[in-house]
Backbone as XML, in Angstrom:
<?xml version="1.0"?>
<chain id="A" units="angstrom">
  <residue number="1" name="UNK">
    <atom name="N" x="117.122" y="85.412" z="107.294"/>
    <atom name="CA" x="116.541" y="86.354" z="106.476"/>
    <atom name="C" x="115.024" y="86.506" z="106.520"/>
  </residue>
  <residue number="2" name="UNK">
    <atom name="N" x="114.532" y="87.722" z="106.643"/>
    <atom name="CA" x="113.088" y="87.856" z="106.605"/>
    <atom name="C" x="112.543" y="88.463" z="105.250"/>
  </residue>
  <residue number="3" name="UNK">
    <atom name="N" x="111.963" y="87.696" z="104.501"/>
    <atom name="CA" x="111.436" y="88.117" z="103.139"/>
    <atom name="C" x="110.112" y="88.929" z="103.312"/>
  </residue>
  <residue number="4" name="UNK">
    <atom name="N" x="109.901" y="89.853" z="102.416"/>
    <atom name="CA" x="108.673" y="90.642" z="102.197"/>
    <atom name="C" x="108.366" y="90.594" z="100.823"/>
  </residue>
  <residue number="5" name="UNK">
    <atom name="N" x="107.396" y="90.123" z="100.389"/>
    <atom name="CA" x="106.757" y="89.950" z="99.011"/>
    <atom name="C" x="105.538" y="91.085" z="98.797"/>
  </residue>
  <residue number="6" name="UNK">
    <atom name="N" x="105.661" y="91.539" z="97.646"/>
    <atom name="CA" x="104.689" y="92.514" z="97.317"/>
    <atom name="C" x="104.491" y="92.409" z="95.826"/>
  </residue>
  <residue number="7" name="UNK">
    <atom name="N" x="103.082" y="92.111" z="95.491"/>
    <atom name="CA" x="102.676" y="92.167" z="94.082"/>
    <atom name="C" x="101.888" y="93.206" z="93.711"/>
  </residue>
  <residue number="8" name="UNK">
    <atom name="N" x="102.043" y="93.936" z="92.749"/>
    <atom name="CA" x="101.149" y="95.136" z="92.268"/>
    <atom name="C" x="101.174" y="95.363" z="90.855"/>
  </residue>
  <residue number="9" name="UNK">
    <atom name="N" x="100.552" y="96.107" z="90.338"/>
    <atom name="CA" x="100.543" y="96.757" z="88.962"/>
    <atom name="C" x="100.538" y="98.317" z="89.060"/>
  </residue>
  <residue number="10" name="UNK">
    <atom name="N" x="101.245" y="98.710" z="88.235"/>
    <atom name="CA" x="101.424" y="100.321" z="87.964"/>
    <atom name="C" x="100.329" y="100.948" z="87.624"/>
  </residue>
  <residue number="11" name="UNK">
    <atom name="N" x="100.142" y="102.122" z="88.227"/>
    <atom name="CA" x="99.118" y="103.047" z="87.686"/>
    <atom name="C" x="99.163" y="103.386" z="86.350"/>
  </residue>
  <residue number="12" name="UNK">
    <atom name="N" x="97.999" y="103.567" z="85.701"/>
    <atom name="CA" x="98.032" y="104.002" z="84.405"/>
    <atom name="C" x="99.037" y="105.239" z="84.158"/>
  </residue>
  <residue number="13" name="UNK">
    <atom name="N" x="99.717" y="105.268" z="83.160"/>
    <atom name="CA" x="100.547" y="106.412" z="82.810"/>
    <atom name="C" x="102.077" y="106.232" z="83.318"/>
  </residue>
  <residue number="14" name="UNK">
    <atom name="N" x="102.063" y="105.344" z="84.418"/>
    <atom name="CA" x="103.554" y="105.112" z="84.984"/>
    <atom name="C" x="104.197" y="104.153" z="83.819"/>
  </residue>
  <residue number="15" name="UNK">
    <atom name="N" x="105.434" y="104.663" z="83.592"/>
    <atom name="CA" x="106.164" y="103.910" z="82.469"/>
    <atom name="C" x="107.138" y="102.725" z="83.236"/>
  </residue>
  <residue number="16" name="UNK">
    <atom name="N" x="107.088" y="101.625" z="82.830"/>
    <atom name="CA" x="107.779" y="100.380" z="83.502"/>
    <atom name="C" x="109.248" y="100.678" z="83.636"/>
  </residue>
  <residue number="17" name="UNK">
    <atom name="N" x="109.931" y="101.149" z="82.675"/>
    <atom name="CA" x="111.445" y="101.470" z="82.872"/>
    <atom name="C" x="111.565" y="102.610" z="83.893"/>
  </residue>
  <residue number="18" name="UNK">
    <atom name="N" x="110.863" y="103.614" z="83.795"/>
    <atom name="CA" x="110.990" y="104.682" z="84.982"/>
    <atom name="C" x="110.700" y="104.082" z="86.345"/>
  </residue>
  <residue number="19" name="UNK">
    <atom name="N" x="109.795" y="103.442" z="86.454"/>
    <atom name="CA" x="109.449" y="102.642" z="87.619"/>
    <atom name="C" x="110.590" y="101.692" z="88.002"/>
  </residue>
  <residue number="20" name="UNK">
    <atom name="N" x="111.121" y="100.869" z="87.307"/>
    <atom name="CA" x="112.140" y="99.967" z="87.631"/>
    <atom name="C" x="113.392" y="100.619" z="87.900"/>
  </residue>
  <residue number="21" name="UNK">
    <atom name="N" x="113.772" y="101.625" z="87.344"/>
    <atom name="CA" x="115.037" y="102.438" z="87.383"/>
    <atom name="C" x="114.945" y="103.240" z="88.875"/>
  </residue>
  <residue number="22" name="UNK">
    <atom name="N" x="113.738" y="103.820" z="88.990"/>
    <atom name="CA" x="113.412" y="104.429" z="90.200"/>
    <atom name="C" x="113.525" y="103.430" z="91.533"/>
  </residue>
  <residue number="23" name="UNK">
    <atom name="N" x="112.756" y="102.426" z="91.441"/>
    <atom name="CA" x="112.862" y="101.447" z="92.525"/>
    <atom name="C" x="114.152" y="100.797" z="92.796"/>
  </residue>
  <residue number="24" name="UNK">
    <atom name="N" x="114.898" y="100.570" z="91.772"/>
    <atom name="CA" x="116.312" y="100.058" z="92.001"/>
    <atom name="C" x="117.270" y="101.032" z="92.670"/>
  </residue>
  <residue number="25" name="UNK">
    <atom name="N" x="117.055" y="102.466" z="92.277"/>
    <atom name="CA" x="117.776" y="103.344" z="92.936"/>
    <atom name="C" x="117.518" y="103.460" z="94.501"/>
  </residue>
  <residue number="26" name="UNK">
    <atom name="N" x="116.111" y="103.422" z="94.799"/>
    <atom name="CA" x="115.666" y="103.413" z="96.132"/>
    <atom name="C" x="116.206" y="102.419" z="97.074"/>
  </residue>
  <residue number="27" name="UNK">
    <atom name="N" x="116.011" y="101.191" z="96.337"/>
    <atom name="CA" x="116.512" y="100.027" z="97.139"/>
    <atom name="C" x="117.923" y="99.945" z="97.337"/>
  </residue>
  <residue number="28" name="UNK">
    <atom name="N" x="118.843" y="100.450" z="96.244"/>
    <atom name="CA" x="120.256" y="100.554" z="96.519"/>
    <atom name="C" x="120.597" y="101.430" z="97.568"/>
  </residue>
  <residue number="29" name="UNK">
    <atom name="N" x="119.773" y="102.537" z="97.744"/>
    <atom name="CA" x="120.012" y="103.448" z="98.694"/>
    <atom name="C" x="119.798" y="102.828" z="100.088"/>
  </residue>
  <residue number="30" name="UNK">
    <atom name="N" x="118.688" y="101.931" z="100.249"/>
    <atom name="CA" x="118.518" y="101.186" z="101.556"/>
    <atom name="C" x="119.628" y="100.419" z="101.874"/>
  </residue>
  <residue number="31" name="UNK">
    <atom name="N" x="119.912" y="99.668" z="100.637"/>
    <atom name="CA" x="121.209" y="98.733" z="101.016"/>
    <atom name="C" x="122.443" y="99.432" z="101.520"/>
  </residue>
  <residue number="32" name="UNK">
    <atom name="N" x="122.649" y="100.494" z="101.046"/>
    <atom name="CA" x="123.964" y="101.486" z="101.523"/>
    <atom name="C" x="123.620" y="101.685" z="102.826"/>
  </residue>
  <residue number="33" name="UNK">
    <atom name="N" x="122.444" y="101.880" z="103.317"/>
    <atom name="CA" x="122.394" y="102.284" z="104.622"/>
    <atom name="C" x="122.038" y="101.167" z="105.602"/>
  </residue>
  <residue number="34" name="UNK">
    <atom name="N" x="122.359" y="99.971" z="105.124"/>
    <atom name="CA" x="122.054" y="98.772" z="105.761"/>
    <atom name="C" x="120.522" y="98.516" z="106.263"/>
  </residue>
  <residue number="35" name="UNK">
    <atom name="N" x="119.569" y="99.104" z="105.735"/>
    <atom name="CA" x="118.284" y="99.122" z="106.028"/>
    <atom name="C" x="117.414" y="97.950" z="105.227"/>
  </residue>
  <residue number="36" name="UNK">
    <atom name="N" x="118.271" y="97.356" z="104.161"/>
    <atom name="CA" x="117.857" y="96.298" z="103.323"/>
    <atom name="C" x="118.986" y="95.174" z="102.995"/>
  </residue>
  <residue number="37" name="UNK">
    <atom name="N" x="118.781" y="93.985" z="103.126"/>
    <atom name="CA" x="119.807" y="93.056" z="102.784"/>
    <atom name="C" x="119.885" y="92.766" z="101.371"/>
  </residue>
  <residue number="38" name="UNK">
    <atom name="N" x="118.775" y="92.530" z="100.724"/>
    <atom name="CA" x="118.656" y="92.338" z="99.159"/>
    <atom name="C" x="117.391" y="92.516" z="98.733"/>
  </residue>
  <residue number="39" name="UNK">
    <atom name="N" x="117.286" y="92.623" z="97.310"/>
    <atom name="CA" x="115.852" y="92.779" z="96.805"/>
    <atom name="C" x="115.932" y="92.124" z="95.472"/>
  </residue>
  <residue number="40" name="UNK">
    <atom name="N" x="114.743" y="91.802" z="94.851"/>
    <atom name="CA" x="114.551" y="91.523" z="93.480"/>
    <atom name="C" x="113.312" y="92.029" z="92.884"/>
  </residue>
  <residue number="41" name="UNK">
    <atom name="N" x="113.368" y="92.560" z="91.730"/>
    <atom name="CA" x="112.108" y="93.194" z="91.122"/>
    <atom name="C" x="111.897" y="92.180" z="89.794"/>
  </residue>
  <residue number="42" name="UNK">
    <atom name="N" x="110.799" y="91.726" z="89.845"/>
    <atom name="CA" x="110.320" y="90.903" z="88.555"/>
    <atom name="C" x="108.881" y="91.337" z="87.995"/>
  </residue>
  <residue number="43" name="UNK">
    <atom name="N" x="108.811" y="91.011" z="86.832"/>
    <atom name="CA" x="107.630" y="91.294" z="86.047"/>
    <atom name="C" x="106.961" y="90.109" z="85.328"/>
  </residue>
  <residue number="44" name="UNK">
    <atom name="N" x="105.711" y="89.814" z="85.482"/>
    <atom name="CA" x="105.075" y="88.896" z="84.826"/>
    <atom name="C" x="104.900" y="89.264" z="83.445"/>
  </residue>
  <residue number="45" name="UNK">
    <atom name="N" x="105.320" y="88.262" z="82.453"/>
    <atom name="CA" x="105.385" y="88.826" z="81.012"/>
    <atom name="C" x="104.478" y="87.883" z="80.262"/>
  </residue>
  <residue number="46" name="UNK">
    <atom name="N" x="103.794" y="88.221" z="79.119"/>
    <atom name="CA" x="103.141" y="87.553" z="78.258"/>
    <atom name="C" x="101.798" y="86.889" z="78.814"/>
  </residue>
  <residue number="47" name="UNK">
    <atom name="N" x="101.402" y="87.542" z="79.998"/>
    <atom name="CA" x="100.185" y="86.867" z="80.573"/>
    <atom name="C" x="100.604" y="85.521" z="81.361"/>
  </residue>
  <residue number="48" name="UNK">
    <atom name="N" x="101.945" y="85.040" z="81.547"/>
    <atom name="CA" x="101.995" y="84.127" z="82.125"/>
    <atom name="C" x="101.842" y="84.097" z="83.617"/>
  </residue>
  <residue number="49" name="UNK">
    <atom name="N" x="101.511" y="83.245" z="84.283"/>
    <atom name="CA" x="101.243" y="83.134" z="85.871"/>
    <atom name="C" x="99.699" y="83.208" z="86.017"/>
  </residue>
  <residue number="50" name="UNK">
    <atom name="N" x="99.461" y="83.043" z="87.528"/>
    <atom name="CA" x="98.095" y="83.000" z="87.772"/>
    <atom name="C" x="97.311" y="84.273" z="87.589"/>
  </residue>
  <residue number="51" name="UNK">
    <atom name="N" x="95.994" y="84.231" z="87.124"/>
    <atom name="CA" x="95.501" y="85.510" z="86.685"/>
    <atom name="C" x="95.256" y="86.393" z="87.944"/>
  </residue>
  <residue number="52" name="UNK">
    <atom name="N" x="95.186" y="85.929" z="89.083"/>
    <atom name="CA" x="94.888" y="86.810" z="90.395"/>
    <atom name="C" x="96.133" y="87.547" z="90.800"/>
  </residue>
  <residue number="53" name="UNK">
    <atom name="N" x="97.322" y="87.160" z="90.200"/>
    <atom name="CA" x="98.612" y="88.011" z="90.566"/>
    <atom name="C" x="98.695" y="89.136" z="89.727"/>
  </residue>
  <residue number="54" name="UNK">
    <atom name="N" x="99.282" y="90.239" z="90.303"/>
    <atom name="CA" x="99.421" y="91.478" z="89.532"/>
    <atom name="C" x="100.737" y="91.286" z="88.611"/>
  </residue>
  <residue number="55" name="UNK">
    <atom name="N" x="100.910" y="92.445" z="87.989"/>
    <atom name="CA" x="102.128" y="92.215" z="86.863"/>
    <atom name="C" x="103.358" y="92.385" z="87.497"/>
  </residue>
  <residue number="56" name="UNK">
    <atom name="N" x="103.675" y="93.027" z="88.620"/>
    <atom name="CA" x="104.925" y="93.126" z="89.128"/>
    <atom name="C" x="104.983" y="92.547" z="90.492"/>
  </residue>
  <residue number="57" name="UNK">
    <atom name="N" x="106.256" y="92.048" z="90.832"/>
    <atom name="CA" x="106.642" y="91.382" z="92.091"/>
    <atom name="C" x="107.840" y="91.953" z="92.765"/>
  </residue>
  <residue number="58" name="UNK">
    <atom name="N" x="107.950" y="92.368" z="93.865"/>
    <atom name="CA" x="109.213" y="92.875" z="94.557"/>
    <atom name="C" x="109.418" y="92.102" z="95.758"/>
  </residue>
  <residue number="59" name="UNK">
    <atom name="N" x="110.511" y="91.361" z="95.916"/>
    <atom name="CA" x="110.898" y="90.739" z="97.091"/>
    <atom name="C" x="111.955" y="91.398" z="97.664"/>
  </residue>
  <residue number="60" name="UNK">
    <atom name="N" x="111.666" y="91.716" z="98.970"/>
    <atom name="CA" x="112.669" y="92.426" z="99.672"/>
    <atom name="C" x="113.026" y="91.435" z="100.736"/>
  </residue>
  <residue number="61" name="UNK">
    <atom name="N" x="114.430" y="91.469" z="101.092"/>
    <atom name="CA" x="114.882" y="90.646" z="102.268"/>
    <atom name="C" x="115.471" y="91.347" z="103.326"/>
  </residue>
  <residue number="62" name="UNK">
    <atom name="N" x="115.181" y="91.225" z="104.642"/>
    <atom name="CA" x="115.881" y="91.853" z="105.565"/>
    <atom name="C" x="116.569" y="90.979" z="106.799"/>
  </residue>
  <residue number="63" name="UNK">
    <atom name="N" x="117.689" y="91.397" z="107.071"/>
    <atom name="CA" x="118.300" y="90.552" z="108.066"/>
    <atom name="C" x="117.475" y="90.235" z="109.496"/>
  </residue>
  <residue number="64" name="UNK">
    <atom name="N" x="116.866" y="91.320" z="109.724"/>
    <atom name="CA" x="116.050" y="91.227" z="110.997"/>
    <atom name="C" x="114.979" y="91.979" z="110.773"/>
  </residue>
  <residue number="65" name="UNK">
    <atom name="N" x="113.584" y="91.469" z="111.305"/>
    <atom name="CA" x="112.324" y="92.278" z="111.111"/>
    <atom name="C" x="112.591" y="93.855" z="111.387"/>
  </residue>
  <residue number="66" name="UNK">
    <atom name="N" x="113.259" y="94.202" z="112.255"/>
    <atom name="CA" x="113.433" y="95.547" z="112.697"/>
    <atom name="C" x="113.958" y="96.503" z="111.198"/>
  </residue>
  <residue number="67" name="UNK">
    <atom name="N" x="114.595" y="95.780" z="110.400"/>
    <atom name="CA" x="115.132" y="96.498" z="109.376"/>
    <atom name="C" x="114.002" y="97.054" z="108.345"/>
  </residue>
  <residue number="68" name="UNK">
    <atom name="N" x="112.850" y="96.220" z="108.473"/>
    <atom name="CA" x="111.774" y="96.612" z="107.654"/>
    <atom name="C" x="111.183" y="97.898" z="108.004"/>
  </residue>
  <residue number="69" name="UNK">
    <atom name="N" x="110.886" y="98.104" z="109.417"/>
    <atom name="CA" x="110.449" y="99.256" z="109.975"/>
    <atom name="C" x="111.426" y="100.506" z="109.687"/>
  </residue>
  <residue number="70" name="UNK">
    <atom name="N" x="112.736" y="100.230" z="109.893"/>
    <atom name="CA" x="113.689" y="101.360" z="109.543"/>
    <atom name="C" x="113.771" y="101.714" z="108.192"/>
  </residue>
  <residue number="71" name="UNK">
    <atom name="N" x="113.599" y="100.725" z="107.334"/>
    <atom name="CA" x="113.528" y="101.227" z="105.919"/>
    <atom name="C" x="112.506" y="101.928" z="105.457"/>
  </residue>
  <residue number="72" name="UNK">
    <atom name="N" x="111.271" y="102.024" z="105.946"/>
    <atom name="CA" x="110.244" y="102.864" z="105.646"/>
    <atom name="C" x="109.900" y="103.890" z="106.656"/>
  </residue>
  <residue number="73" name="UNK">
    <atom name="N" x="110.509" y="103.760" z="107.721"/>
    <atom name="CA" x="110.281" y="104.814" z="108.830"/>
    <atom name="C" x="110.666" y="106.442" z="108.110"/>
  </residue>
  <residue number="74" name="UNK">
    <atom name="N" x="111.721" y="106.670" z="107.472"/>
    <atom name="CA" x="112.133" y="108.016" z="107.160"/>
    <atom name="C" x="111.285" y="108.262" z="105.869"/>
  </residue>
  <residue number="75" name="UNK">
    <atom name="N" x="111.049" y="107.354" z="105.000"/>
    <atom name="CA" x="110.637" y="107.595" z="103.633"/>
    <atom name="C" x="109.215" y="107.370" z="103.436"/>
  </residue>
  <residue number="76" name="UNK">
    <atom name="N" x="108.456" y="106.899" z="104.497"/>
    <atom name="CA" x="106.928" y="106.614" z="104.104"/>
    <atom name="C" x="106.822" y="105.059" z="103.670"/>
  </residue>
  <residue number="77" name="UNK">
    <atom name="N" x="105.706" y="104.610" z="103.339"/>
    <atom name="CA" x="105.305" y="103.355" z="102.931"/>
    <atom name="C" x="105.485" y="103.373" z="101.265"/>
  </residue>
  <residue number="78" name="UNK">
    <atom name="N" x="104.654" y="102.595" z="100.727"/>
    <atom name="CA" x="104.947" y="102.306" z="99.282"/>
    <atom name="C" x="104.734" y="103.527" z="98.392"/>
  </residue>
  <residue number="79" name="UNK">
    <atom name="N" x="104.243" y="104.663" z="98.802"/>
    <atom name="CA" x="104.167" y="105.931" z="98.102"/>
    <atom name="C" x="105.685" y="106.294" z="97.838"/>
  </residue>
  <residue number="80" name="UNK">
    <atom name="N" x="106.661" y="106.026" z="98.366"/>
    <atom name="CA" x="107.967" y="106.199" z="98.218"/>
    <atom name="C" x="108.595" y="105.511" z="96.962"/>
  </residue>
  <residue number="81" name="UNK">
    <atom name="N" x="108.014" y="104.559" z="96.615"/>
    <atom name="CA" x="108.324" y="103.644" z="95.382"/>
    <atom name="C" x="107.856" y="104.421" z="94.200"/>
  </residue>
</chain>
């Protein structure tokens, strides 16, 4: 498996539940198309964790590196999330 880790904070005004629901729907769609093997969405809570890390962490796993390109080829990059 080839993992891809992304740390970020949501833009002001973006609701956490709406983001996580939308991201989950998007990633499940990629899995159905066999463009993504698995994923995990986590959130740093109560200020735990290193201060340089952002609030959210998404781990995407691809069976081969080519899946990464295929996953975002049709939908664009992070703006699709």
